N, C-alpha and C positions, 0 to 999 in steps of 0.2 A: 429794642426798648422795652423794658420790663411790663407786664401786663397793667400793673398798678399805675405806672406812669403813663402809661398809654390811656387808660380810664380817666385817670383825672385830667388830662388835657383835652379830651372828648366830651366828656360830659360837663355841660354849662352850669347845671344845678341839680342836687339830687332833691328826691321826692320825700315826702314825710317819713317825716322820718326818715381657748376653748372648752369650758365646762357647760354643761345645760343650764338655761335659765332657770331660775326657782319657779313653782308655781304662782298662781296669781294671788293665792292667801297669803304665801310669804312676802310676796312685793308690797302687798297692801300695807303690811307691817313694819317692812324695812325701809322703804322709800317713799318718795313723794306720789301723790295718785296722778292718774292719767291727765286729770284736768288742770293741775297744777303745772305739769310737764308742758302741756299744750299751751297754756297761757304764758309761760317762760318763751317759748318759741316762738310766738307770735308776737311777743314785745321785743325779744332781743335776738331771734335765729341763734338761740344756743340751746344745749340741753344738759342739763345738771351744770350749768356754767361751762359747759366745754362746746368748742366751736364744732359746727356741722361741715364736715369735709367737703371741700371744693370739688373733689373728683366725683364726687356724686353727679355732678351736672354734665361731666364727661360723659358718665354712663346713661344719664337721660336723654341724650343723642347730641349733644354739642359736638362731641369727638368723633361722630360718625357722620362724616361729609358724604359717604358715598348712598347713604338710604335716603328716602323721601319722608320718612315718618319715624317716630320714636318707637324703640323695641323694648327697653327698660323702661318703666314708668313708675314703679313704686319701689320705695326702700323702707326697711325697718331701721329708723335711726338708732334704736338702743344698741341694735346689732352691729351697725356701720361704724358707730364712735368708737375707737379704739380697737378695731377690727385689723387684721393681716392684709384684707383687700385694700384698705386706705389708711397704710400705714406711713405714707409720704409726711414729710414735715409740713405743717401748716404756718405759714407766715402771716403775721397780721400788721397792717399798715392802716391806722384809723379804721374805717368800716369796710375796708378792702382785705379781704382773705384769699390766700392763692397757696397752690399745690404745684410742686414740679415732680413728675415722674422720675424716681432713681433710674440712673443711667441713660436717660433720654433727655431731649430739649421740649418735649410736650410740657406745658404748663396750662391751668385752668385756674380761674379766679373768680370771685362774686362778690356782690354788696347787696345786702337786704334792701330794698326800696322801700318797704313799707308792709303793713298788714290792713287789708281791706275792712269795712265796718262789719262784712259778713264772713272774716275770720279767714280768709283766703291770703296767703302768702305772695309777695311779688319780689323776685330776686332777678337780676342784672348779672349775666356771665358772659366773661370772655375766653375765649379757647384759642390756644397758640400751638400748633403741632409741631413747630420747630422753625418754620419758615417766616415770611413776613406777614403772613395773614393773622388778622385778630379777629376771629368770627364772634360776632356778638348775639347773645340771644335773651330774650325776655321771658321769664317763666312764671306761671301763675300755678300755684300749689296749693293742695291741701293737706291737713295732717289730722289723722284720727286713730284713734286705739283699736286694735284688733287681738281676738284672741286664738291662739294656735295650740299644737301641741309639740314639745320636745323631743329629743330622742328618745327619751325614756317614756314618752306617753303621756307625760304630766302638762296640763294646761299652764299656759303662760301668756303674757300680754306684751305685744308688739306695740311700736308708736310708729305707724306706715305716713311715711312722706311721700304722695302721689303728685306727679306732674300731670296737671289738668291740661294744660295748653303751654306750648312754646311758640314764640314770636320771632322768628329770624329777622334781624336787624341790619345784617350784613357784615361784610370786612370792613374793618377800621371805621365802624358807624361812629357818628358824633352828634350829640343832641341833648336833649333835656327829658327827665322822666318825672312825673310826679303822681301821687296817689292821694285822692281827695273821696272821703267815703268808699264806694265800689267802682269809682271810674279812674282808670289808668289813663294819662294823658302822657303821649310822646310827642315830642317836638323834633324832627330830625334836620340838622344842619349840615350832614354829611352822610350820603347814603352808601359811599364807599370811595377807594383811593382814586378814583378817577373824577368824584364829584367836587367841582371846585364852583359851583353856580353861587353858592352862598346863600341860596333859596331855602327858607323855613317852609317843613312841611308838618302840618299839626293832624294826629289822628288820636282818636279815642277809643278806648276797649273797656267794656263793662265786665269785671271780674265775676263770673257765677259760676255755680256747679252745673254740670250737666243734667 
């Protein structure tokens, strides 16, 4: 079953809602400011109108089922979008975006559940390594500009997406997620493939920065 179809059958309701980069001075003249770009990401989870690659969430740990914690936690969105690393085709169906790794059955998709009042991003992602598993994670992320040096030693501006927290929801999870102010409510109706209890389990999480 495609990931998008699985997600739509599982979620009962959606929440709210290579050349070197130029120096900062050139960027200020040629493109939108960091504040404008961050506002766009918080509103639509796009950058300059382009989709954020779903495979970023694979690298944030969703595709690493062997380790108990996240290893890669920050990505420069300006560099990631349009890169060779994330070149696989992005497919969109409504609010659901997915990528399938070329030459394999690995697939990951996500939907932006909303943005909290304090500016944190809430994203639900599902990873499939090619088998029957549909491993679901809820991500709480922050977005912030950062200055760095390019290969020539010139200062340029990054736009860093940082995974502050990952909440594993399980294999073939089903339920409901909502975002109100800074509170994320998770209502689970199915914890895994063996869960046929029909029991509703409700938890809340405050989206905060460390």
